C-alpha positions in Angstrom: -89.1 -46.6 -42.8 -88.2 -46.4 -46.5 -85.7 -43.8 -47.7 -85.5 -42.5 -51.3 -81.9 -41.5 -52.2 -81.8 -39.2 -55.2 -78.8 -38.7 -57.4 -78.7 -36.6 -60.5 -76.0 -36.8 -63.1 -74.7 -35.9 -66.6 -71.5 -37.7 -67.7 -70.3 -38.2 -64.1 -67.6 -40.7 -64.8 -66.4 -42.7 -61.9 -68.1 -40.4 -59.4 -71.4 -42.1 -59.9 -70.1 -45.5 -58.9 -68.2 -43.9 -55.9 -71.5 -42.5 -54.6 -73.6 -45.7 -55.3 -71.0 -47.9 -53.5 -71.5 -45.9 -50.3 -75.3 -46.2 -50.7 -75.4 -50.0 -51.2 -72.9 -50.5 -48.4 -75.5 -49.2 -45.9 -76.4 -51.8 -43.3 -80.0 -50.6 -43.3 -81.5 -51.9 -46.5 -85.0 -50.4 -46.8 -84.2 -47.8 -49.4 -84.5 -47.0 -53.1 -82.2 -45.1 -55.4 -83.5 -42.8 -58.1 -80.9 -41.8 -60.6 -82.0 -38.9 -62.8 -79.6 -38.9 -65.8 -79.6 -36.0 -68.2 -78.4 -38.1 -71.2 -74.9 -39.3 -70.3 -72.7 -40.4 -73.1 -69.6 -41.4 -71.1 -70.7 -45.0 -70.3 -71.1 -44.3 -66.6 -74.5 -45.8 -66.4 -73.2 -49.2 -67.6 -71.3 -49.6 -64.3 -74.4 -49.3 -62.0 -75.3 -52.4 -60.0 -78.2 -54.7 -61.0 -80.4 -54.1 -58.0 -84.2 -54.0 -57.9 -84.0 -51.0 -55.5 -82.4 -48.8 -58.2 -84.4 -46.9 -60.9 -82.8 -44.9 -63.7 -84.7 -42.0 -65.3 -82.8 -40.9 -68.4 -84.1 -37.8 -70.3 -83.1 -34.2 -70.8 -83.8 -31.6 -68.2 -83.5 -27.9 -67.6 -80.7 -28.1 -65.0 -79.8 -29.7 -61.7 -83.0 -28.7 -59.7 -85.3 -29.7 -62.6 -83.6 -33.0 -62.6 -84.1 -33.4 -58.8 -87.8 -32.5 -59.3 -88.2 -35.1 -62.0 -86.6 -37.7 -59.7 -88.9 -36.8 -56.8 -91.8 -37.7 -59.0 -90.5 -41.3 -59.2 -89.8 -41.6 -55.5 -91.9 -43.8 -53.2 -90.0 -43.4 -49.9 -91.1 -41.7 -46.7 -88.0 -39.6 -46.5 -85.8 -38.1 -49.3 -82.1 -37.3 -49.4 -80.2 -35.8 -52.3 -76.7 -37.3 -52.8 -74.7 -35.7 -55.6 -72.2 -37.7 -57.6 -68.9 -37.6 -55.9 -70.5 -37.3 -52.5 -71.2 -40.3 -50.2 -72.6 -41.3 -46.8 -70.1 -40.8 -44.0 -70.2 -44.4 -42.9 -72.3 -47.5 -43.5 -74.7 -46.9 -40.6 -76.1 -43.5 -41.5 -79.5 -44.8 -42.6 -79.7 -47.2 -39.7 -79.0 -44.5 -37.1 -81.4 -42.0 -38.9 -84.2 -44.6 -38.9 -83.7 -45.3 -35.2 -83.8 -41.6 -34.3 -87.0 -41.1 -36.3 -88.6 -43.8 -34.0 -87.0 -42.5 -30.8 -88.1 -38.9 -31.5 -91.5 -40.0 -32.8 -90.9 -37.7 -35.7 -94.0 -36.7 -37.6 -94.3 -35.0 -41.0 -93.6 -32.3 -42.0 -90.1 -33.1 -40.7 -86.5 -32.5 -41.6 -83.6 -34.5 -40.1 -80.2 -33.2 -40.6 -76.6 -33.7 -39.5 -73.0 -32.7 -39.9 -71.0 -33.0 -43.1 -67.4 -34.1 -43.7 -65.8 -31.7 -46.2 -63.3 -33.7 -48.2 -61.2 -30.8 -49.5 -60.8 -29.3 -46.0 -60.4 -32.7 -44.3 -62.7 -31.7 -41.5 -66.2 -32.4 -40.2 -68.4 -29.3 -40.3 -70.9 -29.1 -37.4 -74.4 -28.0 -38.2 -76.4 -25.9 -35.8 -78.3 -28.1 -33.3 -81.3 -25.8 -33.5 -82.6 -24.1 -36.6 -83.5 -20.5 -36.1 -84.1 -17.5 -38.5 -80.4 -16.6 -37.8 -79.3 -20.0 -38.9 -81.5 -19.8 -42.0 -79.8 -16.5 -42.9 -76.2 -17.5 -42.1 -75.6 -21.2 -42.7 -78.1 -23.9 -43.2 -77.1 -27.6 -43.0 -75.4 -29.2 -46.0 -78.0 -30.3 -48.6 -76.5 -33.8 -48.7 -76.8 -34.1 -45.0 -80.5 -33.4 -44.9 -83.5 -35.8 -44.9 -86.9 -34.4 -46.0 -90.2 -36.0 -45.2 -92.1 -36.8 -48.4 -94.9 -34.3 -47.8 -92.5 -31.3 -48.0 -92.2 -32.0 -51.7 -95.8 -32.9 -52.3 -97.0 -29.3 -52.2 -94.2 -28.0 -54.2 -90.7 -29.0 -55.1 -87.6 -26.9 -55.9 -88.4 -23.5 -57.4 -86.7 -23.4 -60.8 -86.5 -19.6 -60.6 -83.3 -20.2 -58.7 -80.6 -21.9 -60.7 -78.0 -22.1 -57.9 -79.8 -21.9 -54.6 -83.1 -23.6 -55.1 -82.3 -26.0 -52.2 -81.7 -23.0 -49.9 -85.0 -21.4 -50.9 -86.8 -24.7 -50.3 -85.2 -25.1 -46.9 -86.4 -21.6 -45.9 -89.9 -22.5 -47.3 -90.0 -25.6 -45.0 -89.0 -23.5 -42.0 -91.0 -20.3 -42.5 -94.1 -21.5 -44.4 -94.5 -25.3 -43.7 -93.3 -25.0 -40.1 -91.6 -28.3 -40.3 -90.1 -30.0 -37.3 -86.3 -29.9 -37.4 -84.3 -32.7 -35.7 -80.5 -32.6 -35.4 -78.9 -36.0 -35.8 -75.7 -35.1 -34.0 -73.5 -37.1 -36.4 -71.9 -36.8 -39.7 -74.3 -37.8 -42.5 -72.3 -37.2 -45.7 -68.8 -36.8 -47.1 -69.1 -33.7 -49.2 -66.7 -33.5 -52.2 -67.0 -29.7 -52.7 -65.9 -27.7 -55.7 -69.0 -28.5 -57.7 -71.8 -26.7 -59.5 -72.3 -23.8 -57.1 -68.6 -23.0 -56.4 -67.3 -21.7 -59.7 -66.6 -17.9 -59.7 -69.5 -17.1 -62.0 -71.9 -19.3 -60.0 -70.8 -17.8 -56.7 -71.8 -14.4 -57.9 -75.1 -15.6 -59.0 -75.6 -17.5 -55.7 -75.0 -14.3 -53.7 -77.7 -12.6 -55.8 -80.1 -15.4 -55.3 -79.4 -15.4 -51.6 -80.4 -11.7 -51.4 -83.6 -12.4 -53.2 -84.5 -15.4 -51.1 -83.9 -13.8 -47.7 -86.0 -10.8 -48.7 -88.8 -13.2 -49.3 -88.7 -14.8 -45.9 -86.7 -12.6 -43.4 -87.7 -9.1 -42.3 -85.5 -6.2 -43.3 -84.3 -5.3 -39.7 -83.3 -8.9 -39.1 -81.4 -9.1 -42.4 -79.6 -5.8 -41.7 -78.4 -7.0 -38.2 -77.3 -10.4 -39.5 -75.4 -8.8 -42.5 -73.7 -6.4 -40.1 -72.7 -9.4 -37.9 -71.1 -11.1 -41.0 -69.1 -8.0 -41.7 -67.9 -7.5 -38.1 -66.9 -11.1 -37.7 -64.9 -11.2 -40.9 -67.1 -13.8 -42.6 -65.2 -13.7 -45.9 -61.9 -14.6 -44.0 -63.6 -17.3 -42.0 -65.1 -18.9 -45.1 -61.6 -19.2 -46.6 -60.3 -20.7 -43.4 -63.1 -23.2 -43.2 -62.4 -24.5 -46.7 -58.6 -24.6 -46.2 -56.9 -28.0 -46.0 -54.3 -26.4 -43.7 -56.6 -24.5 -41.3 -60.0 -26.2 -41.8 -59.8 -28.6 -38.9 -58.5 -26.0 -36.4 -61.1 -23.5 -37.5 -63.9 -26.1 -37.0 -62.6 -26.9 -33.5 -62.8 -23.2 -32.5 -66.2 -22.8 -34.1 -67.6 -25.8 -32.1 -67.0 -23.9 -28.9 -69.6 -21.3 -30.0 -72.0 -23.2 -32.3 -74.7 -25.1 -30.4 
């Protein structure tokens, strides 16, 4: 099984090397790395390793998801995972364990394998739902960097550039509601997520909420959306989100959540 690991960047500094080190430390070696660079001028590309499995595509793009789409065109693996600069695999056996589970589960495309994510800023491992349902699609899908996509899920169409912040979310719902992909929970941490990036500035958070409303209207019926929105309000979702991202309370909150999330 060959994996394509896709990293997009623009002047990433030391973060690119940090991410690449965790990729090349993997004990499972049948992978390729596609770096889509938007024209970096900080010298970061000069530090990448000389490895035949690594390909750099350097040209301008229209944003992060356009860069990912361009990288996908260069990928030859059977499964894709998108690893942002500053993020890394949780340990050196993630690809090995994922490959083994693909065989054990006899996974067939269209297929998504996903796992938990270690949030660096909150110093905790966030558990993903073990079963993907419409409720999960509305409330909290797995971390993008903890998700492996079978190649065919991008053959028909890649990320929709209409969405500047949440194109990965829209594509995930497309895979669930339209492609009827099989979803397999890996039951392990896949990535260490840096956080605080592109989608988490105040301005982009507002835009992300707007895009979320547009995307769920596209895939989830009105009655279901209303009930799920009411649930968020009644369960103090805004407060819980702050707790989850807190260095002080993140681990305790996650332990409590695990008693209810299956």
